RODO-259026 format. One record per residue (C-alpha): residue number from 1; residue in three letters; x, y, z. Coordinates in steps of 0.05 Angstrom, whole numbers, plus 5000, padded with zeros to 4 digits. Layout:
# residues N
REC  seq  type     X     Y     Z
REC  NUM   Ala     X     Y     Z
...
***
This chain:
# residues 433
REC  seq  type     X     Y     Z
REC    1   Met  4952  4228  5185
REC    2   Ala  4972  4155  5187
REC    3   Asn  5001  4153  5117
REC    4   Ser  5072  4175  5100
REC    5   Thr  5085  4242  5068
REC    6   Ala  5111  4207  5005
REC    7   Glu  5046  4167  4996
REC    8   Tyr  5005  4231  5008
REC    9   Glu  5044  4269  4955
REC   10   Gln  5038  4211  4906
REC   11   Leu  4962  4211  4915
REC   12   Lys  4961  4286  4908
REC   13   Ser  5001  4281  4843
REC   14   Arg  4953  4229  4815
REC   15   Leu  4893  4272  4832
REC   16   Arg  4926  4332  4800
REC   17   Leu  4934  4293  4735
REC   18   Arg  4861  4272  4736
REC   19   Val  4838  4344  4743
REC   20   Ala  4886  4364  4686
REC   21   Glu  4852  4311  4643
REC   22   Leu  4784  4340  4662
REC   23   Leu  4806  4410  4641
REC   24   Glu  4838  4384  4577
REC   25   Asn  4777  4344  4557
REC   26   Gly  4732  4404  4571
REC   27   Thr  4775  4446  4524
REC   28   Ser  4776  4394  4468
REC   29   Arg  4700  4390  4470
REC   30   Gly  4693  4465  4461
REC   31   Arg  4670  4477  4532
REC   32   Gln  4698  4531  4577
REC   33   Ala  4767  4509  4600
REC   34   Arg  4763  4544  4667
REC   35   Phe  4717  4504  4712
REC   36   Asp  4690  4536  4775
REC   37   Arg  4713  4514  4843
REC   38   Glu  4650  4474  4859
REC   39   Thr  4657  4431  4796
REC   40   Ile  4730  4415  4810
REC   41   Val  4715  4399  4883
REC   42   Thr  4659  4351  4862
REC   43   His  4705  4317  4812
REC   44   Leu  4761  4310  4862
REC   45   Arg  4715  4279  4915
REC   46   Leu  4692  4228  4864
REC   47   Val  4763  4210  4841
REC   48   Leu  4788  4209  4913
REC   49   Ser  4732  4162  4934
REC   50   Thr  4751  4115  4877
REC   51   Ser  4825  4118  4896
REC   52   Gln  4809  4101  4968
REC   53   Arg  4772  4038  4946
REC   54   Glu  4826  4017  4897
REC   55   Ser  4883  4030  4947
REC   56   Pro  4857  4009  5016
REC   57   Lys  4927  4015  5047
REC   58   Leu  4924  4090  5036
REC   59   Val  4866  4112  5079
REC   60   Leu  4853  4186  5093
REC   61   Ser  4807  4212  5147
REC   62   Ala  4750  4258  5126
REC   63   Gln  4790  4317  5153
REC   64   Asp  4852  4298  5112
REC   65   Gln  4810  4287  5050
REC   66   Glu  4782  4358  5055
REC   67   Arg  4852  4386  5067
REC   68   Leu  4878  4350  5006
REC   69   Ile  4821  4374  4963
REC   70   Gly  4830  4445  4988
REC   71   Glu  4904  4444  4973
REC   72   Leu  4893  4417  4903
REC   73   Val  4838  4468  4886
REC   74   Asp  4883  4524  4910
REC   75   Glu  4939  4499  4866
REC   76   Ile  4896  4488  4804
REC   77   Ile  4852  4550  4802
REC   78   Gly  4876  4590  4862
REC   79   Leu  4942  4615  4888
REC   80   Gly  4968  4552  4921
REC   81   Pro  5004  4564  4987
REC   82   Leu  4987  4638  4984
REC   83   Glu  4912  4627  4992
REC   84   Asp  4912  4617  5067
REC   85   Leu  4960  4675  5077
REC   86   Leu  4917  4722  5036
REC   87   Ala  4857  4701  5077
REC   88   Asp  4891  4711  5144
REC   89   Pro  4868  4780  5171
REC   90   His  4931  4785  5215
REC   91   Val  4979  4780  5156
REC   92   Thr  4994  4849  5127
REC   93   Glu  5050  4831  5079
REC   94   Ile  5072  4768  5043
REC   95   Met  5143  4758  5017
REC   96   Val  5161  4698  4973
REC   97   Asn  5237  4690  4964
REC   98   Gly  5237  4633  4913
REC   99   Pro  5197  4568  4918
REC  100   Thr  5223  4546  4987
REC  101   Gln  5219  4610  5028
REC  102   Val  5155  4647  5046
REC  103   Tyr  5156  4702  5099
REC  104   Val  5099  4744  5125
REC  105   Glu  5090  4806  5167
REC  106   Arg  5041  4789  5221
REC  107   Gln  5020  4844  5270
REC  108   Gly  5082  4884  5253
REC  109   Arg  5133  4828  5259
REC  110   Leu  5167  4786  5205
REC  111   Glu  5163  4710  5210
REC  112   Arg  5177  4651  5164
REC  113   Thr  5118  4607  5148
REC  114   Pro  5119  4532  5133
REC  115   Ala  5087  4546  5065
REC  116   Thr  5128  4525  5004
REC  117   Phe  5119  4514  4930
REC  118   Arg  5135  4447  4896
REC  119   Asp  5187  4479  4851
REC  120   Thr  5201  4540  4809
REC  121   Asn  5149  4520  4757
REC  122   His  5095  4515  4810
REC  123   Leu  5113  4584  4835
REC  124   Met  5113  4614  4765
REC  125   Ser  5044  4584  4751
REC  126   Val  5018  4618  4814
REC  127   Ile  5051  4684  4793
REC  128   Glu  5018  4678  4724
REC  129   Arg  4949  4669  4756
REC  130   Leu  4962  4726  4804
REC  131   Leu  4982  4775  4749
REC  132   Asp  4930  4749  4700
REC  133   Ser  4876  4777  4746
REC  134   Val  4902  4848  4731
REC  135   Gly  4921  4837  4658
REC  136   Ala  4996  4836  4672
REC  137   Ser  5051  4785  4663
REC  138   Ala  5124  4773  4682
REC  139   Thr  5168  4753  4624
REC  140   Ser  5242  4753  4606
REC  141   Ser  5230  4819  4569
REC  142   Glu  5192  4848  4628
REC  143   Pro  5219  4814  4690
REC  144   Cys  5196  4868  4740
REC  145   Val  5122  4880  4750
REC  146   Asp  5086  4928  4797
REC  147   Ala  5011  4920  4799
REC  148   Ser  4949  4932  4841
REC  149   Leu  4904  4871  4853
REC  150   Pro  4828  4876  4846
REC  151   Asp  4820  4880  4922
REC  152   Gly  4868  4939  4927
REC  153   Ser  4929  4899  4950
REC  154   Arg  4995  4917  4918
REC  155   Val  5039  4864  4886
REC  156   Asn  5111  4867  4862
REC  157   Val  5142  4810  4822
REC  158   Ile  5213  4801  4799
REC  159   Ile  5238  4739  4764
REC  160   Pro  5306  4711  4742
REC  161   Pro  5356  4729  4716
REC  162   Leu  5347  4794  4756
REC  163   Val  5340  4756  4821
REC  164   Leu  5382  4695  4840
REC  165   Asn  5336  4666  4894
REC  166   Gly  5283  4647  4843
REC  167   Pro  5218  4684  4827
REC  168   Thr  5204  4733  4882
REC  169   Val  5136  4761  4901
REC  170   Thr  5118  4815  4951
REC  171   Ile  5045  4828  4966
REC  172   Arg  5023  4886  5010
REC  173   Lys  4952  4868  5030
REC  174   Lys  4894  4916  5031
REC  175   Leu  4860  4893  5094
REC  176   Arg  4804  4942  5105
REC  177   His  4785  5015  5101
REC  178   Trp  4816  5051  5160
REC  179   Arg  4783  5109  5196
REC  180   Met  4813  5161  5241
REC  181   Ala  4778  5127  5300
REC  182   Asp  4817  5063  5285
REC  183   Cys  4883  5101  5288
REC  184   Ile  4865  5133  5354
REC  185   Ala  4844  5066  5383
REC  186   Leu  4911  5035  5363
REC  187   Gly  4951  5094  5390
REC  188   Ser  4976  5114  5321
REC  189   Leu  4959  5186  5339
REC  190   Ser  4924  5224  5395
REC  191   Pro  4852  5250  5393
REC  192   Gln  4879  5321  5394
REC  193   Ala  4924  5308  5334
REC  194   Ala  4867  5275  5297
REC  195   Glu  4821  5334  5309
REC  196   Phe  4876  5381  5285
REC  197   Leu  4890  5342  5221
REC  198   Glu  4816  5338  5204
REC  199   Ala  4811  5414  5213
REC  200   Cys  4873  5424  5170
REC  201   Val  4843  5384  5112
REC  202   Asn  4779  5426  5115
REC  203   Ala  4822  5490  5117
REC  204   Lys  4858  5468  5053
REC  205   Val  4926  5464  5084
REC  206   Asn  4981  5436  5039
REC  207   Phe  5009  5370  5066
REC  208   Val  5071  5329  5055
REC  209   Ile  5062  5259  5083
REC  210   Ser  5130  5227  5096
REC  211   Gly  5158  5162  5124
REC  212   Gly  5196  5099  5107
REC  213   Thr  5171  5038  5071
REC  214   Ser  5107  5007  5100
REC  215   Thr  5097  5060  5153
REC  216   Gly  5024  5073  5135
REC  217   Lys  5031  5134  5090
REC  218   Thr  4979  5111  5039
REC  219   Thr  4931  5091  5094
REC  220   Leu  4937  5160  5126
REC  221   Val  4925  5194  5059
REC  222   Gly  4861  5154  5051
REC  223   Ile  4838  5174  5121
REC  224   Leu  4853  5248  5110
REC  225   Ser  4818  5248  5043
REC  226   Ser  4754  5225  5078
REC  227   Phe  4749  5295  5109
REC  228   Ile  4748  5331  5041
REC  229   Pro  4677  5357  5030
REC  230   Gln  4637  5313  4983
REC  231   Gly  4624  5370  4934
REC  232   Glu  4698  5378  4917
REC  233   Arg  4731  5346  4857
REC  234   Ile  4791  5303  4874
REC  235   Ile  4845  5281  4825
REC  236   Thr  4892  5227  4850
REC  237   Ile  4957  5211  4813
REC  238   Glu  4994  5145  4825
REC  239   Leu  5046  5101  4795
REC  240   Val  5006  5040  4817
REC  241   Ala  4934  5046  4840
REC  242   Glu  4935  5039  4916
REC  243   Leu  4893  5096  4944
REC  244   Glu  4823  5079  4966
REC  245   Leu  4774  5136  4979
REC  246   Pro  4710  5102  5003
REC  247   Asn  4643  5133  4988
REC  248   Arg  4675  5186  4944
REC  249   Glu  4634  5206  4884
REC  250   His  4673  5262  4849
REC  251   Trp  4740  5227  4844
REC  252   Val  4783  5219  4782
REC  253   Arg  4839  5167  4787
REC  254   Leu  4900  5176  4743
REC  255   Val  4951  5120  4739
REC  256   Ala  5018  5124  4703
REC  257   Arg  5038  5074  4649
REC  258   Gly  5107  5045  4637
REC  259   Pro  5139  5036  4569
REC  260   Asn  5121  4975  4526
REC  261   Ile  5170  4922  4503
REC  262   Glu  5194  4969  4449
REC  263   Gly  5207  5024  4500
REC  264   Arg  5149  5067  4477
REC  265   Gly  5081  5088  4504
REC  266   Glu  5104  5111  4573
REC  267   Ile  5058  5161  4609
REC  268   Ser  5097  5189  4668
REC  269   Leu  5073  5217  4734
REC  270   Arg  5096  5285  4711
REC  271   Thr  5052  5281  4649
REC  272   Leu  4993  5263  4693
REC  273   Val  5006  5319  4743
REC  274   Arg  5008  5370  4686
REC  275   Asn  4944  5341  4657
REC  276   Ala  4909  5342  4725
REC  277   Leu  4920  5417  4729
REC  278   Arg  4876  5424  4667
REC  279   Met  4820  5382  4697
REC  280   Arg  4793  5435  4745
REC  281   Pro  4814  5400  4809
REC  282   Asp  4793  5423  4878
REC  283   Arg  4844  5376  4909
REC  284   Ile  4905  5342  4880
REC  285   Ile  4934  5280  4915
REC  286   Leu  5001  5254  4889
REC  287   Gly  5009  5182  4914
REC  288   Glu  5085  5188  4916
REC  289   Ala  5133  5241  4889
REC  290   Arg  5189  5204  4855
REC  291   Ser  5221  5252  4805
REC  292   Gly  5210  5317  4768
REC  293   Glu  5135  5315  4780
REC  294   Ala  5152  5345  4848
REC  295   Leu  5166  5411  4813
REC  296   Asp  5098  5412  4780
REC  297   Val  5063  5396  4846
REC  298   Val  5099  5453  4882
REC  299   Gln  5084  5499  4824
REC  300   Ala  5011  5479  4829
REC  301   Met  5010  5502  4902
REC  302   His  5042  5567  4879
REC  303   Ser  4990  5578  4826
REC  304   Gly  4931  5575  4874
REC  305   His  4915  5501  4882
REC  306   Glu  4901  5489  4956
REC  307   Gly  4895  5428  5000
REC  308   Val  4947  5389  4960
REC  309   Ile  4972  5324  4991
REC  310   Thr  5039  5296  4969
REC  311   Val  5073  5232  4994
REC  312   Val  5149  5228  5000
REC  313   His  5194  5171  5024
REC  314   Ala  5240  5200  5078
REC  315   Asn  5265  5184  5148
REC  316   Ser  5248  5251  5181
REC  317   Pro  5208  5315  5167
REC  318   His  5271  5353  5149
REC  319   Ala  5294  5296  5103
REC  320   Ala  5225  5298  5069
REC  321   Leu  5235  5372  5052
REC  322   Glu  5305  5359  5026
REC  323   Arg  5281  5301  4984
REC  324   Leu  5225  5343  4955
REC  325   Gln  5278  5394  4936
REC  326   Thr  5322  5340  4904
REC  327   Leu  5263  5314  4864
REC  328   Met  5248  5384  4838
REC  329   Leu  5320  5387  4814
REC  330   Met  5307  5323  4775
REC  331   Ser  5258  5360  4730
REC  332   Gly  5310  5372  4677
REC  333   Leu  5308  5448  4686
REC  334   Asp  5370  5486  4709
REC  335   Leu  5341  5508  4776
REC  336   Pro  5383  5537  4833
REC  337   Pro  5374  5494  4896
REC  338   Gln  5360  5558  4935
REC  339   Leu  5301  5573  4891
REC  340   Cys  5271  5504  4902
REC  341   Gln  5279  5513  4977
REC  342   Met  5245  5580  4975
REC  343   Gln  5186  5553  4935
REC  344   Ile  5176  5493  4981
REC  345   Ala  5182  5535  5044
REC  346   Ser  5131  5586  5019
REC  347   Val  5075  5537  5000
REC  348   Val  5082  5472  5042
REC  349   Asp  5046  5481  5108
REC  350   Leu  5053  5415  5144
REC  351   Val  5097  5353  5143
REC  352   Val  5064  5293  5176
REC  353   His  5117  5241  5189
REC  354   Leu  5103  5167  5204
REC  355   Ser  5150  5115  5233
REC  356   Arg  5151  5042  5250
REC  357   Phe  5173  5028  5321
REC  358   Ala  5208  4970  5354
REC  359   Asp  5143  4934  5371
REC  360   Gly  5122  4935  5298
REC  361   Ser  5070  4990  5308
REC  362   Arg  5061  5046  5258
REC  363   Arg  5050  5115  5287
REC  364   Val  5051  5188  5270
REC  365   Ala  5117  5209  5299
REC  366   Ser  5114  5284  5284
REC  367   Ile  5070  5338  5256
REC  368   Thr  5116  5395  5234
REC  369   Gln  5103  5463  5205
REC  370   Leu  5149  5506  5163
REC  371   Thr  5166  5573  5193
REC  372   Gly  5210  5633  5182
REC  373   Asp  5234  5668  5120
REC  374   Pro  5229  5624  5057
REC  375   Ser  5292  5658  5030
REC  376   Val  5336  5624  5082
REC  377   Gly  5315  5553  5068
REC  378   Phe  5279  5502  5111
REC  379   Gln  5261  5526  5181
REC  380   His  5210  5485  5217
REC  381   Glu  5181  5469  5285
REC  382   Glu  5141  5412  5313
REC  383   Leu  5068  5423  5329
REC  384   Phe  5061  5351  5354
REC  385   Thr  5117  5305  5376
REC  386   Phe  5116  5232  5397
REC  387   Glu  5136  5222  5470
REC  388   Leu  5161  5153  5486
REC  389   Arg  5146  5129  5557
REC  390   Gly  5177  5061  5550
REC  391   Phe  5156  4989  5535
REC  392   Gly  5105  4946  5570
REC  393   Ser  5118  4876  5598
REC  394   Asp  5093  4847  5532
REC  395   Gly  5141  4890  5491
REC  396   Thr  5088  4939  5469
REC  397   Leu  5112  5010  5461
REC  398   Glu  5079  5061  5506
REC  399   Gly  5076  5134  5487
REC  400   Ser  5032  5186  5454
REC  401   Leu  5032  5244  5405
REC  402   Arg  5034  5309  5446
REC  403   Tyr  5018  5380  5426
REC  404   Thr  5080  5423  5436
REC  405   Gly  5042  5488  5447
REC  406   Ala  5070  5521  5384
REC  407   Arg  5022  5565  5347
REC  408   Pro  5005  5542  5275
REC  409   Lys  5028  5595  5225
REC  410   Phe  4972  5581  5176
REC  411   Leu  4911  5596  5219
REC  412   His  4891  5648  5167
REC  413   Lys  4871  5589  5122
REC  414   Phe  4822  5567  5176
REC  415   Gln  4790  5636  5175
REC  416   Leu  4789  5641  5098
REC  417   Asn  4754  5573  5093
REC  418   Asn  4707  5583  5151
REC  419   Val  4737  5527  5192
REC  420   Pro  4734  5533  5268
REC  421   Ile  4803  5534  5301
REC  422   Pro  4806  5477  5353
REC  423   Ala  4787  5506  5421
REC  424   Trp  4850  5480  5455
REC  425   Ile  4894  5520  5406
REC  426   Val  4853  5583  5419
REC  427   Gln  4860  5572  5494
REC  428   Glu  4934  5558  5490
REC  429   His  4947  5625  5455
REC  430   Ala  4894  5668  5487
REC  431   Pro  4924  5734  5514
REC  432   Ala  4936  5734  5588
REC  433   Ser  4882  5772  5626
***
């Protein structure tokens, strides 16, 4: 572009004012204040053409004109600098640290983008439009907001005075519906492990899915749920709606509610778990155990509910079991820790642990079963373990999830639910002739 940045921004500012006048006039005449994109683009092209004739020293190429119009429309009715990032299929997460810093996670790696907002007011106006689409808002009385966008992406907003950088936005994008075949193709787990997990879901095995932040836990839950027979009634319980169960008919979604400005009206995860037990569920999926609701989920397994899936933040399978125990102790009841251990050990069958590796990939790192006497606490062994072979010349991690040869202790569930035991497990443990 031959013109200076200052001249370009001045023109942009003038055009922004003209569109503001258009919107204001539309409102004063009783028309709908929110014009569609096509109307605003048409108006901008007309005003820009006039400006080019009146100011011949500021000449924009056709390409620059379209870029300018696109930027303005994104700012006026869209999400400004976030629009291109949200449309980029390679961007999985967007992190805005105030008006001048925008980072993204692209193919597993963090990088800073050239995108910026004009100032704090510009950023706040984008936040307002973002949250308005889900009926939420960030205010001084409610400066922290967690919400799920219409496309399934998750957004977290926190504004001053709780953050000193300026308004901060984190968007975890919902890119597409993942299938088990996609995970196998990416090396997230092996074909053998995939076959085993599918069989376990059909056999109504009780799962704990564990891992750190952004390791793919919710994605894996969605994949596993696709193997639940269509005739079964699924109840999902979440703090923020994230789970997507495509092509699922008999699915009831329960979402917790925070307190209002007066501190009233909260509906906790624990309340929803207790309510779900009265809804005749075939399967219960808890999007993330965070507090005393862990006790109710474990009790549900004890009372005959099978095929329960619970998500826990933890850095190892053993840590996941310990965290589940800690959460049970947060129920407000005076429970001995030993009793919590015994209950978990007697009803949880599998811990599927996910990790993020140095190359940014997300993989199943371990599939672990609980073994031994429940009265002596957590004893477990790996059924599948990730074997690292090294890194390729491009920095890509090389390795795979390998079956350890251990015999699953819950094969009776396969027999009770008429689910064939994978042939390679039968062969591994066939008596010697």
